[in-house]
C-alpha positions in Angstrom: 0.0 0.0 0.0 3.0 2.3 -0.4 3.8 2.8 3.2 7.4 3.4 4.4 9.0 0.4 5.9 10.3 1.0 9.4 13.1 -1.3 10.7 11.7 -1.3 14.2 8.3 -2.7 13.2 9.2 -4.3 9.9 6.2 -5.7 7.9 3.6 -4.5 10.4 3.4 -1.0 8.9 0.3 -0.3 6.9 -1.3 -3.6 8.0 -4.6 -4.4 9.7 -4.1 -7.3 12.1 -7.3 -9.3 12.5 -7.7 -10.6 16.0 -7.9 -9.8 19.7 -6.1 -6.6 20.5 -4.2 -8.1 23.4 -2.9 -11.0 21.4 -2.0 -8.9 18.3 -0.3 -6.1 20.3 2.2 -8.6 21.6 3.5 -8.9 18.0 4.6 -5.3 18.1 8.1 -4.6 19.5 8.5 -2.6 22.6 9.2 1.1 22.3 8.4 1.2 18.5 5.2 3.3 18.3 5.1 7.1 18.2 1.3 7.6 18.9 -1.7 5.6 19.8 -5.3 6.5 19.1 -7.7 4.2 20.9 -11.5 4.0 20.6 -12.2 1.1 23.0 -15.6 -0.4 23.9 -17.6 2.1 26.0 -19.4 -0.5 28.0 -22.6 1.4 27.5 -24.7 -1.0 29.8 -27.8 -0.6 27.6 -30.8 -2.4 28.9 -33.6 -3.1 26.4 -34.4 -1.4 23.1 -34.5 2.3 22.6 -37.3 3.8 20.6 -38.1 7.3 19.3 -41.5 9.0 20.1 -42.9 7.5 16.9 -41.9 4.1 18.2 -39.2 3.6 15.5 -36.2 1.7 16.8 -33.0 3.6 17.5 -29.9 2.0 16.0 -28.0 2.0 19.3 -24.7 0.3 20.2 -25.7 -3.2 21.4 -23.0 -5.3 19.7 -21.4 -8.1 21.6 -18.0 -6.4 21.7 -19.4 -3.6 23.8 -20.7 -5.9 26.6 -18.9 -6.8 29.8 -20.3 -8.8 32.7 -19.2 -6.2 35.3 -17.2 -3.1 36.0 -14.5 -5.3 37.4 -14.3 -7.2 34.1 -14.2 -4.0 32.1 -11.4 -2.6 34.4 -9.4 -5.7 34.0 -9.7 -5.5 30.2 -8.8 -1.8 30.2 -5.7 -2.3 32.4 -4.4 -5.1 30.1 -4.8 -3.2 26.8 -3.4 0.0 28.3 -0.5 -1.9 29.7 0.3 -3.2 26.3 0.0 0.3 24.8 2.6 1.6 27.3 4.9 -1.2 26.4 4.9 -0.5 22.7 5.1 3.3 23.0 8.4 5.0 22.6 9.6 6.8 25.7 8.5 10.1 24.1 5.3 8.6 22.7 1.8 9.6 23.6 -1.7 8.1 23.6 -5.2 9.4 22.9 -8.2 7.5 24.1 -11.8 8.5 23.5 -14.9 7.6 25.6 -18.2 8.7 27.1 -19.3 9.2 30.7 -19.9 5.4 30.8 -16.2 4.6 30.7 -13.8 7.5 30.5 -13.5 8.1 34.2 -12.5 4.4 34.7 -10.1 4.7 31.8 -8.5 7.9 33.2 -7.9 6.4 36.6 -6.2 3.3 35.1 -4.1 5.5 32.8 -2.7 7.3 35.9 -2.2 4.0 37.8 -0.1 2.7 34.9 2.2 5.7 34.9 0.8 7.7 31.9 0.9 11.5 32.3 -2.4 13.1 31.3 -1.9 16.3 29.3 -5.4 17.3 28.4 -9.0 16.1 28.4 -10.5 17.3 25.2 -14.2 17.7 24.8 -15.5 16.7 21.3 -18.8 18.7 21.0 -21.0 17.2 18.4 -22.9 19.6 16.1 -25.6 17.0 15.4 -26.0 14.8 18.5 -28.7 12.2 18.9 -31.6 13.6 21.0 -32.5 12.2 24.4 -35.7 10.5 23.3 -37.0 9.6 26.8 -36.6 13.1 28.1 -35.1 12.0 31.4 -31.6 13.4 31.0 -29.7 16.1 29.1 -29.0 15.4 25.5 -25.6 13.7 25.5 -23.8 16.1 23.1 -20.1 15.3 23.6 -17.5 12.7 24.1 -14.2 13.0 26.0 -10.7 12.4 24.6 -7.8 11.9 27.1 -4.4 12.9 25.7 -1.6 11.4 27.8 2.2 11.1 27.4 3.9 7.8 28.2 5.3 9.3 31.4 5.8 12.6 33.2 9.3 13.1 31.6 8.2 12.3 28.0 9.1 14.9 25.4 5.9 14.4 23.5 5.1 15.9 20.1 2.8 18.9 20.1 2.5 21.3 17.1 1.2 24.3 19.0 1.9 26.8 16.3 0.1 24.7 13.7 -2.9 24.3 15.9 -2.9 28.1 16.5 -2.8 28.8 12.7 -5.5 26.2 12.2 -7.7 28.1 14.7 -7.3 31.6 13.0 -4.2 32.5 15.1 -5.9 31.8 18.4 -4.7 29.2 20.8 -6.5 25.9 20.1 -8.9 25.2 23.0 -9.8 21.9 24.5 -13.4 21.9 23.3 -13.6 20.9 19.6 -16.8 21.4 17.7 -16.9 18.6 15.0 -19.9 17.0 13.3 -20.7 13.3 13.7 -19.7 11.0 10.8 -22.6 11.3 8.3 -23.2 11.3 4.6 -20.7 9.9 2.1 -18.1 9.5 4.8 -20.3 7.0 6.7 -19.6 3.4 5.6 -22.7 1.4 4.8 -23.5 -2.3 4.5 -25.3 -4.1 1.7 -28.7 -3.1 3.1 -27.8 0.6 3.3 -27.4 0.6 7.1 -24.3 2.0 8.8 -21.6 -0.6 8.8 -20.2 0.4 12.2 -22.2 2.0 15.0 -19.4 4.2 16.3 -17.4 5.3 13.2 -15.5 8.5 14.1 -15.3 11.5 11.8 -12.1 11.9 9.8 -12.0 15.6 10.9 -11.5 14.5 14.5 -8.7 12.1 13.7 -7.0 14.7 11.4 -6.9 17.2 14.3 -5.4 14.6 16.6 -2.7 13.5 14.1 -1.8 17.0 13.0 -1.5 18.2 16.6 0.6 15.3 18.1 2.5 13.4 15.3 4.9 13.9 12.5 5.0 12.6 8.9 6.6 9.2 9.0 5.5 8.5 12.6 3.9 5.1 13.4 0.3 5.4 14.7 -1.3 2.4 16.3 -5.0 2.0 16.6 -5.9 -1.2 18.7 -9.6 -0.9 18.0 -9.5 -0.1 14.3 -13.1 -0.5 13.4 -13.6 0.7 9.8 -10.2 2.4 9.7 -10.7 6.1 10.2 -7.3 6.3 11.9 -5.7 4.5 9.0 -7.4 6.5 6.3 -6.3 9.8 7.9 -2.8 8.5 8.6 -2.4 7.6 5.0 -3.6 11.0 3.8 -1.3 12.8 6.2 1.9 10.8 5.5 1.9 8.8 8.7 2.4 5.0 9.0 -0.2 3.0 10.8 -0.9 -0.3 12.4 -4.5 -1.3 12.9 -5.9 -4.1 15.1 -9.5 -5.2 14.6 -11.2 -8.4 15.8 -14.2 -8.3 13.4 -13.1 -9.4 10.0 -15.9 -7.6 8.2 -14.7 -4.3 9.7 -11.1 -5.0 8.8 -12.0 -5.8 5.2 -14.0 -2.6 4.9 -11.1 -0.6 6.4 -8.6 -1.9 4.0 -10.7 -1.1 1.0 -11.4 2.4 2.4 -7.7 3.1 3.0 -6.6 1.8 -0.4 -8.8 4.5 -2.0 -7.1 7.4 0.0 -4.7 9.6 -2.0 -1.7 10.7 0.2 -0.9 14.4 0.3 2.3 15.6 -1.2 5.2 16.0 1.3 5.4 19.8 0.8 1.8 20.1 1.8 2.4 18.3 5.1 5.0 20.8 6.4 4.0 22.2 9.8 4.2 25.7 11.1 7.3 25.9 13.2 7.4 27.6 16.7 9.7 30.6 16.6 11.7 29.2 19.6 12.4 26.1 17.6 13.9 27.9 14.6 17.6 28.5 14.4 18.8 31.9 15.8 19.8 34.4 13.2 21.4 37.6 14.7 21.1 40.9 12.9 24.8 40.8 12.1 24.3 37.8 9.9 22.1 39.9 7.6 25.1 42.2 7.1 27.5 39.3 6.6 25.3 37.9 3.8 24.7 41.2 2.2 20.9 41.4 2.9 21.5 44.6 4.8 24.6 46.7 4.3 26.6 48.8 6.7 25.5 52.4 6.1 21.9 51.4 5.1 19.1 53.3 6.9 16.4 51.5 8.8 12.9 53.1 9.3 9.9 52.5 11.5 6.8 51.5 9.5 5.6 55.1 9.3 9.0 56.5 8.4 9.0 58.9 11.2 12.2 57.5 12.8 15.4 56.5 11.1 18.6 54.8 12.2 21.9 54.0 10.5 23.3 50.5 10.3 26.9 50.1 11.6 29.4 47.5 10.5 29.3 45.7 13.9 25.6 45.1 13.7 24.5 48.0 15.9 22.3 50.8 14.7 22.5 54.5 15.6 20.0 57.2 15.7 20.6 60.9 16.6 21.1 60.5 20.3 21.8 56.7 20.9 23.2 53.5 19.5 22.8 49.9 20.3 21.0 46.7 19.1 17.9 46.8 16.8 15.8 46.0 19.9 17.4 48.5 22.3 17.1 51.4 19.8 13.6 50.4 18.7 12.5 50.7 22.4 14.5 53.9 22.8 12.9 55.8 20.0 9.4 54.8 21.1 10.0 55.5 24.8 9.1 51.9 25.5 10.6 49.3 27.9 11.1 46.7 25.1 10.7 46.3 21.4 10.9 43.5 18.8 13.4 45.2 16.5 12.8 42.5 13.8 9.2 43.7 13.2 9.7 47.4 14.0 12.6 48.2 11.7 12.3 48.2 7.9 14.8 48.7 5.1 14.2 50.1 1.7 14.4 47.7 -1.2 13.7 49.6 -4.4 10.6 51.6 -3.8 9.3 49.3 -1.0 9.9 49.2 2.7 10.6 45.6 3.8 10.6 44.5 7.4 14.0 43.2 8.3 12.2 40.1 9.7 11.4 39.1 6.1 15.2 39.2 5.3 15.8 37.1 8.4 13.3 34.4 7.2 14.9 34.4 3.8 18.4 33.8 5.3 17.0 31.2 7.7 15.6 29.3 4.7 18.9 29.5 2.8 20.8 28.2 5.8 18.4 25.3 6.5 20.0 21.8 6.0 19.0 20.1 2.8 16.8 17.0 3.5 
C-alpha cells in the first residue's frame, strides 16, 4: 500500500491485524510506536431497546464487543490493553483514548495508575448529537478524549503553532466542535445501514494527528473498526498499524484506506514555533549582504530613522545599540521587537528586516 518500511516494526506498517487486540499487540516490538489512538468499547450498559417518540427503533450500540459482565471485568480488560500500549510506545510517545461518561473516568484512573501522564482532556462537542428520546436526561452532546504522554518526563510531540494557525491565530482550545460522521463518509453495509455504529469522523482524527504526530511516525489503533485512523494517517503521510477483531470491519477498512490519496510531502509541512527555529542575529544579515553597513532603517511610518553600523549595531541621533534597544528607545518603551519594528528600503518598497531574516533562515536550513 505504499507505506514506508520501518526497521523497528518491519512488515507490520500499513497492515490491519485481525484478532484480539491483546494478542496482536504482543507482536509489536517494545518502544516502537510514536502515537496511539484508541477508541475502546464504551461498556454502555444498555438495557432493552431504545425507541423514538414515533416508536421507531434507534440503531444503538448493542454489539457483543461492547458488553462486559461487570465493571471489574471492564477494568481488567482496560488495564491489560493500556499496559500493552505503554509497552509498545516509545519513551516520548503519547496516547489518545476516547470515551463517554460510561467509561472515560475508569479509563482515566487506570491511565494514571499505569504511569501515563495526562496532558489534556478534550471535549468533542457534536454539532448534530442524537436527541434524548426519553426526556429523562440532558442530551448527551459530547465525548471526551484523554491525551496522555507515556510518562511525566516524556518529550511528546505537540504542534502548538500549527494548531494556532488552524484556529485563525488563536490558541486551540480543549473543546472541539466537530460533526458526527454522516453522509458519504459513513460506511454502509449491503442493506444501506451504517456498517459500524461508532465510526468516528475523519476531521476529529485529522486534528489529533496534526497536533501530536509527524509525517513518517507510526500510529497504532488497537480498536481499528472501519479504519478512520488508517485513512487519515495515509492521507497525512503517517504510518499506521490497525488491530480489529471483526473481519468484516477489517476488510472494509482496507478497501477504504486503499482509496485514499496521500498528500504531497510539501503540503504536510507544519508551522514551526519561533523558539524552535535557528537563531539568526542581525549581524548575519550584514555578513550575507541582505543589509549593508551604512543602510538606513525606518519605522513603519518612516517617522524615525537609524543608520546600520558595521558591527551590527544601529545608531539614531542620540543613541546607539541593538535593533531591539534602539527600537525601544525611539518609542520610549521598555522593550521592542526590532525585527518587526525596523524596515529597510528595497527599491521603492519598505521591507521588514524580519522578512530578510526568514529568507536567510531558509537558505541556511539543511537540505533533507
